[in-house]
MARZASE-847352 format. One record per residue (C-alpha): x, z, y; residue number from 0. Coordinates in nm, 3 decimals, m for minus. Layout:
{pt {X,Z,Y},NUM}
...
! end
This chain:
{pt {11.141,m7.769,m4.324},0}
{pt {11.168,m7.965,m4.614},1}
{pt {11.253,m7.618,m4.854},2}
{pt {10.938,m7.415,m4.714},3}
{pt {10.690,m7.429,m4.985},4}
{pt {10.360,m7.399,m4.920},5}
{pt {10.147,m7.106,m5.125},6}
{pt {9.752,m7.056,m5.113},7}
{pt {9.627,m6.701,m5.016},8}
{pt {9.551,m6.449,m5.283},9}
{pt {9.209,m6.444,m5.365},10}
{pt {9.241,m6.048,m5.405},11}
{pt {9.407,m6.001,m5.055},12}
{pt {9.120,m5.909,m4.759},13}
{pt {9.118,m6.053,m4.448},14}
{pt {9.254,m5.848,m4.202},15}
{pt {8.991,m5.657,m3.998},16}
{pt {8.799,m5.747,m3.685},17}
{pt {8.889,m5.543,m3.364},18}
{pt {8.592,m5.319,m3.325},19}
{pt {8.370,m5.359,m2.989},20}
{pt {8.403,m5.156,m2.695},21}
{pt {8.129,m4.974,m2.587},22}
{pt {8.057,m5.047,m2.203},23}
{pt {8.180,m4.783,m1.982},24}
{pt {7.909,m4.529,m1.879},25}
{pt {7.948,m4.482,m1.452},26}
{pt {7.973,m4.110,m1.423},27}
{pt {7.650,m3.917,m1.331},28}
{pt {7.680,m3.757,m0.986},29}
{pt {7.693,m3.414,m0.945},30}
{pt {7.372,m3.248,m0.836},31}
{pt {7.336,m3.269,m0.451},32}
{pt {7.522,m3.559,m0.405},33}
{pt {7.423,m3.901,m0.362},34}
{pt {7.583,m4.235,m0.503},35}
{pt {7.735,m4.492,m0.278},36}
{pt {7.557,m4.853,m0.272},37}
{pt {7.676,m5.082,m0.525},38}
{pt {7.773,m5.424,m0.299},39}
{pt {7.757,m5.725,m0.433},40}
{pt {8.125,m5.857,m0.491},41}
{pt {8.271,m6.061,m0.265},42}
{pt {8.287,m6.481,m0.348},43}
{pt {8.577,m6.585,m0.399},44}
{pt {8.655,m6.982,m0.208},45}
{pt {8.471,m7.238,m0.356},46}
{pt {8.251,m6.991,m0.629},47}
{pt {7.848,m7.004,m0.574},48}
{pt {7.727,m6.670,m0.495},49}
{pt {7.348,m6.651,m0.542},50}
{pt {7.128,m6.508,m0.339},51}
{pt {7.086,m6.114,m0.379},52}
{pt {6.757,m5.996,m0.422},53}
{pt {6.693,m5.696,m0.154},54}
{pt {6.680,m5.308,m0.270},55}
{pt {6.380,m5.161,m0.204},56}
{pt {6.391,m5.006,0.167},57}
{pt {6.623,m5.289,0.302},58}
{pt {6.549,m5.530,0.530},59}
{pt {6.662,m5.878,0.395},60}
{pt {6.664,m6.108,0.731},61}
{pt {6.595,m6.471,0.650},62}
{pt {6.912,m6.710,0.528},63}
{pt {7.000,m7.002,0.744},64}
{pt {7.021,m7.276,0.481},65}
{pt {7.391,m7.403,0.440},66}
{pt {7.504,m7.714,0.494},67}
{pt {7.371,m7.965,0.253},68}
{pt {7.117,m7.743,0.116},69}
{pt {6.753,m7.868,0.105},70}
{pt {6.532,m7.576,0.309},71}
{pt {6.198,m7.666,0.194},72}
{pt {5.928,m7.652,0.498},73}
{pt {5.729,m7.339,0.515},74}
{pt {5.353,m7.353,0.500},75}
{pt {5.190,m7.219,0.840},76}
{pt {4.964,m6.937,0.831},77}
{pt {4.665,m6.992,0.982},78}
{pt {4.555,m6.780,1.280},79}
{pt {4.184,m6.742,1.390},80}
{pt {4.152,m6.759,1.789},81}
{pt {4.075,m6.431,1.978},82}
{pt {3.702,m6.331,2.006},83}
{pt {3.555,m6.418,2.343},84}
{pt {3.584,m6.154,2.571},85}
{pt {3.245,m5.995,2.725},86}
{pt {3.332,m5.765,2.985},87}
{pt {3.158,m5.701,3.304},88}
{pt {3.190,m5.921,3.512},89}
{pt {3.099,m5.824,3.868},90}
{pt {2.872,m5.999,4.113},91}
{pt {2.934,m6.265,4.389},92}
{pt {2.992,m6.143,4.682},93}
{pt {3.006,m6.494,4.941},94}
{pt {2.989,m6.275,5.251},95}
{pt {2.895,m5.914,5.401},96}
{pt {2.739,m5.711,5.104},97}
{pt {2.760,m5.795,4.683},98}
{pt {2.441,m6.012,4.559},99}
{pt {2.339,m5.724,4.359},100}
{pt {2.053,m5.442,4.471},101}
{pt {2.272,m5.231,4.652},102}
{pt {2.380,m4.896,4.623},103}
{pt {2.334,m4.580,4.858},104}
{pt {2.725,m4.581,4.971},105}
{pt {2.707,m4.969,5.015},106}
{pt {2.447,m4.957,5.218},107}
{pt {2.590,m4.705,5.438},108}
{pt {2.895,m4.898,5.472},109}
{pt {2.727,m5.215,5.566},110}
{pt {2.586,m5.169,5.858},111}
{pt {2.986,m5.062,6.010},112}
{pt {3.067,m5.367,5.836},113}
{pt {2.797,m5.605,6.016},114}
{pt {3.003,m5.533,6.345},115}
{pt {3.337,m5.563,6.229},116}
{pt {3.299,m5.918,6.064},117}
{pt {3.127,m6.105,6.373},118}
{pt {3.194,m5.824,6.718},119}
{pt {3.090,m6.124,6.942},120}
{pt {2.734,m6.178,6.840},121}
{pt {2.649,m5.874,6.716},122}
{pt {2.835,m5.652,6.974},123}
{pt {2.728,m5.893,7.236},124}
{pt {2.378,m5.890,7.183},125}
{pt {2.368,m5.525,7.160},126}
{pt {2.566,m5.514,7.534},127}
{pt {2.320,m5.733,7.672},128}
{pt {2.017,m5.549,7.544},129}
{pt {2.171,m5.222,7.671},130}
{pt {2.281,m5.370,7.999},131}
{pt {1.907,m5.513,8.084},132}
{pt {1.757,m5.185,7.983},133}
{pt {1.986,m5.000,8.230},134}
{pt {1.986,m5.241,8.541},135}
{pt {1.571,m5.242,8.558},136}
{pt {1.568,m4.845,8.486},137}
{pt {1.802,m4.773,8.781},138}
{pt {1.585,m5.023,8.968},139}
{pt {1.256,m4.910,8.873},140}
{pt {1.310,m4.537,8.859},141}
{pt {1.504,m4.496,9.174},142}
{pt {1.244,m4.764,9.380},143}
{pt {0.947,m4.508,9.206},144}
{pt {1.162,m4.183,9.359},145}
{pt {1.244,m4.339,9.661},146}
{pt {0.849,m4.389,9.736},147}
{pt {0.757,m4.066,9.577},148}
{pt {1.007,m3.885,9.840},149}
{pt {0.896,m4.081,10.166},150}
{pt {0.491,m3.996,9.990},151}
{pt {0.607,m3.632,10.025},152}
{pt {0.750,m3.646,10.388},153}
{pt {0.486,m3.835,10.537},154}
{pt {0.208,m3.605,10.385},155}
{pt {0.029,m3.395,10.618},156}
{pt {m0.083,m3.045,10.522},157}
{pt {m0.443,m3.134,10.392},158}
{pt {m0.304,m3.402,10.172},159}
{pt {0.017,m3.239,10.050},160}
{pt {m0.171,m3.133,9.701},161}
{pt {m0.311,m3.485,9.675},162}
{pt {m0.017,m3.685,9.731},163}
{pt {0.219,m3.442,9.561},164}
{pt {m0.006,m3.499,9.240},165}
{pt {0.062,m3.888,9.320},166}
{pt {0.402,m3.872,9.324},167}
{pt {0.408,m3.665,8.940},168}
{pt {0.198,m3.962,8.824},169}
{pt {0.390,m4.217,8.958},170}
{pt {0.727,m4.041,8.855},171}
{pt {0.592,m4.033,8.502},172}
{pt {0.463,m4.412,8.519},173}
{pt {0.814,m4.518,8.586},174}
{pt {0.930,m4.316,8.305},175}
{pt {0.751,m4.495,8.072},176}
{pt {0.923,m4.819,8.186},177}
{pt {1.291,m4.745,8.002},178}
{pt {1.063,m4.636,7.751},179}
{pt {0.863,m4.957,7.692},180}
{pt {1.193,m5.120,7.743},181}
{pt {1.394,m4.975,7.469},182}
{pt {1.119,m5.039,7.200},183}
{pt {1.108,m5.352,7.329},184}
{pt {1.468,m5.396,7.285},185}
{pt {1.494,m5.172,7.000},186}
{pt {1.248,m5.482,6.805},187}
{pt {1.421,m5.803,6.958},188}
{pt {1.759,m5.670,6.848},189}
{pt {1.678,m5.600,6.527},190}
{pt {1.543,m5.941,6.496},191}
{pt {1.872,m6.103,6.633},192}
{pt {2.045,m5.874,6.375},193}
{pt {1.862,m5.948,6.087},194}
{pt {1.942,m6.297,6.150},195}
{pt {2.310,m6.223,6.142},196}
{pt {2.319,m5.999,5.810},197}
{pt {2.045,m6.287,5.650},198}
{pt {2.322,m6.541,5.749},199}
{pt {2.579,m6.330,5.625},200}
{pt {2.530,m6.236,5.300},201}
{pt {2.582,m6.569,5.261},202}
{pt {2.898,m6.609,5.372},203}
{pt {2.758,m6.802,5.729},204}
{pt {2.870,m6.629,6.069},205}
{pt {2.666,m6.739,6.340},206}
{pt {2.747,m6.741,6.728},207}
{pt {2.581,m6.546,7.019},208}
{pt {2.331,m6.792,7.129},209}
{pt {2.217,m6.917,6.731},210}
{pt {2.162,m6.551,6.686},211}
{pt {1.854,m6.575,6.985},212}
{pt {1.745,m6.865,6.977},213}
{pt {1.643,m6.813,6.576},214}
{pt {1.501,m6.465,6.743},215}
{pt {1.268,m6.619,7.037},216}
{pt {1.134,m6.856,6.863},217}
{pt {0.962,m6.614,6.700},218}
{pt {0.881,m6.360,7.034},219}
{pt {0.545,m6.426,7.035},220}
{pt {0.501,m6.261,6.722},221}
{pt {0.737,m5.986,6.821},222}
{pt {0.606,m5.963,7.153},223}
{pt {0.192,m5.840,6.948},224}
{pt {0.404,m5.555,6.719},225}
{pt {0.604,m5.454,7.061},226}
{pt {0.257,m5.436,7.210},227}
{pt {0.069,m5.240,6.943},228}
{pt {0.325,m4.958,6.898},229}
{pt {0.361,m4.913,7.242},230}
{pt {m0.025,m4.875,7.234},231}
{pt {0.031,m4.624,6.993},232}
{pt {0.295,m4.452,7.189},233}
{pt {0.012,m4.422,7.482},234}
{pt {m0.295,m4.289,7.266},235}
{pt {m0.031,m4.037,7.177},236}
{pt {0.093,m3.897,7.467},237}
{pt {m0.276,m3.930,7.641},238}
{pt {m0.418,m3.729,7.353},239}
{pt {m0.148,m3.463,7.416},240}
{pt {m0.235,m3.502,7.792},241}
{pt {m0.611,m3.462,7.760},242}
{pt {m0.607,m3.201,7.540},243}
{pt {m0.366,m2.970,7.798},244}
{pt {m0.612,m3.115,8.065},245}
{pt {m0.895,m2.996,7.906},246}
{pt {m0.763,m2.615,7.898},247}
{pt {m0.647,m2.650,8.252},248}
{pt {m1.018,m2.742,8.347},249}
{pt {m1.177,m2.467,8.131},250}
{pt {m0.896,m2.168,8.282},251}
{pt {m0.792,m1.827,8.169},252}
{pt {m0.690,m1.850,7.828},253}
{pt {m0.817,m2.184,7.747},254}
{pt {m0.471,m2.329,7.896},255}
{pt {m0.283,m2.130,7.704},256}
{pt {m0.463,m2.244,7.372},257}
{pt {m0.467,m2.620,7.512},258}
{pt {m0.083,m2.584,7.556},259}
{pt {m0.052,m2.471,7.202},260}
{pt {m0.316,m2.724,7.108},261}
{pt {m0.085,m2.971,7.245},262}
{pt {0.205,m2.855,7.078},263}
{pt {0.114,m2.846,6.741},264}
{pt {m0.064,m3.185,6.771},265}
{pt {0.246,m3.313,6.890},266}
{pt {0.459,m3.181,6.595},267}
{pt {0.170,m3.353,6.387},268}
{pt {0.188,m3.705,6.561},269}
{pt {0.584,m3.703,6.536},270}
{pt {0.535,m3.657,6.156},271}
{pt {0.295,m3.891,6.127},272}
{pt {0.513,m4.165,6.355},273}
{pt {0.807,m4.111,6.112},274}
{pt {0.606,m4.175,5.806},275}
{pt {0.429,m4.510,5.970},276}
{pt {0.806,m4.574,6.132},277}
{pt {0.940,m4.574,5.768},278}
{pt {0.669,m4.799,5.621},279}
{pt {0.656,m5.063,5.875},280}
{pt {1.013,m5.073,5.986},281}
{pt {1.114,m5.396,5.819},282}
{pt {0.834,m5.531,6.044},283}
{pt {1.059,m5.720,6.263},284}
{pt {1.263,m5.871,5.972},285}
{pt {0.954,m6.010,5.838},286}
{pt {0.856,m6.165,6.125},287}
{pt {1.126,m6.300,6.170},288}
{pt {1.263,m6.448,5.837},289}
{pt {0.943,m6.482,5.642},290}
{pt {0.769,m6.620,5.954},291}
{pt {0.498,m6.426,5.896},292}
{pt {0.224,m6.325,6.148},293}
{pt {0.219,m5.939,6.308},294}
{pt {m0.074,m5.820,6.066},295}
{pt {0.068,m5.997,5.717},296}
{pt {0.408,m5.868,5.846},297}
{pt {0.258,m5.473,5.860},298}
{pt {0.140,m5.540,5.504},299}
{pt {0.470,m5.718,5.366},300}
{pt {0.662,m5.457,5.484},301}
{pt {0.439,m5.154,5.362},302}
{pt {0.422,m5.343,5.027},303}
{pt {0.832,m5.364,5.021},304}
{pt {0.899,m4.984,5.103},305}
{pt {0.613,m4.847,4.854},306}
{pt {0.779,m4.713,4.597},307}
{pt {1.134,m4.650,4.796},308}
{pt {0.992,m4.467,5.110},309}
{pt {1.271,m4.138,5.041},310}
{pt {1.514,m4.435,4.988},311}
{pt {1.438,m4.602,5.283},312}
{pt {1.387,m4.264,5.454},313}
{pt {1.777,m4.161,5.388},314}
{pt {1.943,m4.430,5.438},315}
{pt {1.772,m4.486,5.803},316}
{pt {1.764,m4.118,5.912},317}
{pt {2.135,m4.062,5.786},318}
{pt {2.279,m4.363,5.943},319}
{pt {2.099,m4.264,6.271},320}
{pt {2.232,m3.899,6.226},321}
{pt {2.600,m4.047,6.143},322}
{pt {2.543,m4.259,6.457},323}
{pt {2.458,m3.957,6.669},324}
{pt {2.657,m3.717,6.578},325}
{pt {3.008,m3.989,6.633},326}
{pt {2.850,m4.035,6.983},327}
{pt {2.793,m3.656,7.091},328}
{pt {3.207,m3.598,7.002},329}
{pt {3.285,m3.896,7.180},330}
{pt {3.083,m3.820,7.513},331}
{pt {3.060,m3.476,7.542},332}
{pt {3.431,m3.428,7.617},333}
{pt {3.377,m3.714,7.917},334}
{pt {3.044,m3.488,8.002},335}
{pt {3.279,m3.186,8.044},336}
{pt {3.566,m3.373,8.214},337}
{pt {3.298,m3.563,8.496},338}
{pt {3.213,m3.267,8.721},339}
{pt {3.577,m3.122,8.688},340}
{pt {3.731,m3.450,8.808},341}
{pt {3.496,m3.465,9.066},342}
{pt {3.573,m3.105,9.203},343}
{pt {3.941,m3.204,9.174},344}
{pt {3.830,m3.549,9.410},345}
{pt {3.646,m3.397,9.625},346}
{pt {3.671,m3.004,9.605},347}
{pt {3.528,m2.921,9.993},348}
{pt {3.189,m3.164,9.914},349}
{pt {3.310,m3.375,10.251},350}
{pt {3.246,m3.705,10.163},351}
{pt {3.606,m3.802,10.154},352}
{pt {3.560,m3.900,9.785},353}
{pt {3.246,m4.090,9.799},354}
{pt {3.482,m4.421,9.665},355}
{pt {3.607,m4.165,9.366},356}
{pt {3.319,m4.058,9.303},357}
{pt {3.100,m4.379,9.281},358}
{pt {3.411,m4.573,9.048},359}
{pt {3.392,m4.223,8.796},360}
{pt {3.006,m4.303,8.786},361}
{pt {3.045,m4.626,8.743},362}
{pt {3.296,m4.551,8.482},363}
{pt {3.092,m4.300,8.288},364}
{pt {2.801,m4.531,8.324},365}
{pt {3.010,m4.837,8.135},366}
{pt {3.081,m4.601,7.887},367}
{pt {2.722,m4.505,7.824},368}
{pt {2.667,m4.846,7.780},369}
{pt {2.862,m4.911,7.580},370}
{pt {2.810,m4.590,7.301},371}
{pt {2.472,m4.756,7.342},372}
{pt {2.492,m5.096,7.272},373}
{pt {2.707,m4.994,6.945},374}
{pt {2.467,m4.745,6.832},375}
{pt {2.133,m4.971,6.876},376}
{pt {2.316,m5.238,6.666},377}
{pt {2.434,m5.030,6.384},378}
{pt {2.083,m4.865,6.369},379}
{pt {1.893,m5.233,6.388},380}
{pt {2.158,m5.361,6.119},381}
{pt {2.068,m5.071,5.883},382}
{pt {1.717,m5.183,5.890},383}
{pt {1.796,m5.530,5.798},384}
{pt {2.046,m5.433,5.532},385}
{pt {1.759,m5.192,5.355},386}
{pt {1.506,m5.518,5.427},387}
{pt {1.680,m5.754,5.203},388}
{pt {1.782,m5.458,4.932},389}
{pt {1.451,m5.408,4.881},390}
{pt {1.378,m5.762,4.836},391}
{pt {1.645,m5.807,4.575},392}
{pt {1.530,m5.536,4.390},393}
{pt {1.164,m5.586,4.377},394}
{pt {1.145,m5.980,4.394},395}
{pt {1.486,m6.060,4.266},396}
{pt {1.615,m6.213,4.597},397}
{pt {1.987,m6.158,4.476},398}
{pt {1.921,m6.510,4.216},399}
{pt {1.804,m6.725,4.481},400}
{pt {2.130,m6.596,4.723},401}
{pt {2.310,m6.682,4.422},402}
{pt {2.126,m7.036,4.349},403}
{pt {2.184,m7.105,4.730},404}
{pt {2.583,m6.999,4.726},405}
{pt {2.648,m7.201,4.471},406}
{pt {2.397,m7.466,4.606},407}
{pt {2.584,m7.471,4.936},408}
{pt {2.916,m7.557,4.769},409}
{pt {2.775,m7.867,4.689},410}
{pt {2.589,m8.031,4.989},411}
{pt {2.351,m8.369,4.903},412}
{pt {2.521,m8.639,5.079},413}
{pt {2.328,m8.558,5.428},414}
{pt {2.562,m8.259,5.427},415}
{pt {2.252,m8.021,5.440},416}
{pt {2.203,m7.773,5.105},417}
{pt {1.989,m7.901,4.855},418}
{pt {1.837,m7.554,4.737},419}
{pt {1.537,m7.427,5.008},420}
{pt {1.594,m7.135,5.208},421}
{pt {1.568,m6.804,5.004},422}
{pt {1.456,m6.596,5.271},423}
{pt {1.162,m6.747,5.308},424}
{pt {0.804,m6.707,5.116},425}
{pt {0.791,m6.790,4.803},426}
{pt {0.474,m7.053,4.697},427}
{pt {0.349,m6.730,4.548},428}
{pt {0.385,m6.477,4.807},429}
! end
């Protein structure tokens, strides 16, 4: 150690050169058609911190959960405006029989059948009562008239035979007018009963048989007046045709044929006139019962409501009548064909041994006819009532009054009564 001596470096001797820096390795360029594999970040060793890598373009980066001990600042919530209100179509309310809006043609056709289905005891029961009264009175009156005429014909002498025969024909004709008159009156009364059921059923109410008849009988005097006018018009038309034929028969010769032809043409014209007047005045019983008007005022009211809707009213009434008539014929025709065959099988020799069975068959056939007639009359009367309510909704906004009444019915006053007045009653303006 002591022998070693330090010598100063020679100034002329240059220092050793530093190694030249090496260029970074350039990755090889992939050949055409080859796709370079993706470069994955190195996996950090235990204890090393790996900063989050930014996702490459087109790659999905799921949100990273914060590690234990790291602070995750709260994310600002984005404002989501409320969805715009929906202004879609809202169906009209339907608390009962029909929706509270002007009715379509299909609803007008279907509603009368729903009346019977909804409250059969009150509706079908009313029709059955009317049909029974008509049948019983017709059988008694026409049967008594036929027996009287037969007794007169047996007792007639040779000189008075022609006069008695003419009298017998008059007796039979007059007796046949009785069921026609009863049918007209029963139709008017049944329509008054059914319009109450349809009016209250539209509001979701269901009335009993006694309540419907009580409401109809309260207006029995105006209904009787309307019935009298209808019968009077019918008698005038029949008398006019008979007078024309009688004048032709009095003149004799070809005048009788001319009189019959004129009577037939006049009958066709009167039929068309009656159909037109019957459609224009079809709503009279409904107005009499629901609006509590007189006969003349009800006729004006019906005429006003059907103005501008004649063909619609006529079409609905005629189409329902045709549907019911065809259905009745389909049901009754097989029984009409089988009835004589069954009688022949019961008593083939006409010896009278099967009288009891024949009477029972007649009673069954009559009962079946009464049931069909009651159902037919109820549906036809309900049709007129539905048409009346539809026309008032179309021309007077009755649907708005019905909606208000239905809403008020859900919250009655302290006495349990609905605060809103009867929507079918005439307004103060009317």
